[in-house]
C-alpha positions in Angstrom: 0.0 0.0 0.0 2.8 2.4 0.9 4.4 1.8 -2.5 1.4 3.2 -4.4 1.5 6.3 -2.3 5.2 6.8 -3.0 4.5 6.1 -6.7 1.8 8.7 -6.8 4.1 11.3 -5.2 6.8 10.4 -7.7 4.4 10.9 -10.6 3.0 14.1 -9.2 6.6 15.5 -9.0 7.4 14.3 -12.5 4.2 15.9 -13.9 5.0 19.2 -12.1 8.5 19.1 -13.5 7.2 18.5 -17.0 4.7 21.3 -16.8 7.4 23.7 -15.6 9.6 22.6 -18.5 6.8 23.1 -21.0 5.9 26.5 -19.7 9.6 27.5 -19.8 9.8 26.4 -23.4 6.6 28.3 -24.3 8.0 31.5 -22.9 11.3 30.9 -24.6 9.6 30.3 -28.0 7.3 33.3 -27.7 10.3 35.5 -26.8 12.3 34.0 -29.7 9.4 34.7 -32.1 9.2 38.3 -30.9 12.9 38.8 -31.5 12.7 37.3 -35.0 9.7 39.4 -35.8 11.6 42.5 -34.7 14.5 41.5 -36.9 12.2 41.0 -39.8 10.6 44.5 -39.2 14.0 46.2 -39.1 15.1 44.3 -42.3 11.9 45.3 -44.1 12.4 49.0 -43.1 16.0 48.8 -44.5 14.6 47.7 -47.8 12.0 50.4 -47.9 14.5 53.2 -47.7 
């Protein structure tokens, strides 16, 4: 019986770690996309001159 409780705790921790990892990736990707978008805008403005 104790094993299942420990397993549940283990999986809970793993799920939390995975969710943290995913949220970090999401923020990283959105920041990266904003940077790329900014670069594209500056590149476009250079062509327009």
